[in-house]
C-alpha positions, 0 to 999 in steps of 0.5 A, a space after each residue: 554516745 559514740 557515733 556512728 563513724 567511731 563504731 565503724 573505726 572500732 570495728 576495723 581496727 579490732 578485725 585487723 587486732 583478730 588478724 594478727 592473733 595467734 588463733 584463727 577466728 571467722 567471726 564472732 563466735 570464734 571471737 566471743 570463746 576466745 574472748 571470753 576464755 580471757 576475761 574475768 567478768 561476766 562471759 559475752 555472747 557471739 551476738 555482742 562480739 558481732 555487734 563489735 564487729 558489724 560497728 553496732 557497738 563499742 565494748 565497755 572499757 574492761 573489756 576494750 582492755 582484755 581485747 588490747 592484752 589479748 591482741 597485744 595493741 595499744 588501748 588508746 589505738 584500739 578503742 580511738 585510732 591514733 593519737 592525734 599528735 600524729 606519732 605511730 606508737 600505738 598503732 600495731 606493727 605486722 606479726 612476722 609469719 615465723 614469730 613464736 608466740 608465747 606459751 599461753 595457758 590454753 596451749 600449755 593445757 594442749 601441749 599437756 594433754 598431747 604429752 598425756 597420749 600414748 605414743 601412737 595417738 601423739 602421733 596421729 595428732 602431729 599427722 593432722 597437725 601436719 596435714 593442717 599446715 601442710 607439711 609434708 615429711 617423707 
């Protein structure tokens, strides 16, 4: 049974990993939603994700593996922290702000839906995205 410190440390590593994800997540509901898109077992509830984030529980190994694959971190690091040998091989490196992420199934599906829009609607979607990113075209 994990100790309170182990749960708190896992929670900190999970929150750190979430900040590096391509998706912007604001809490347990977003975490559960995006997790369930990737996990092939029974879906998790926002309450379960909240327990992970609030250091009340640690997911099972299969869920940890899904999280590690999604966040591109070492499973051991996510679950237990850095290895006792002191090597930093499992500690994730920061992602550069302009680094490109590999296209996920969700991104490809969204891109195909945008591509199927009329030119006027694609223009509106592009304007909306530019507004979110603060890009000003003159």
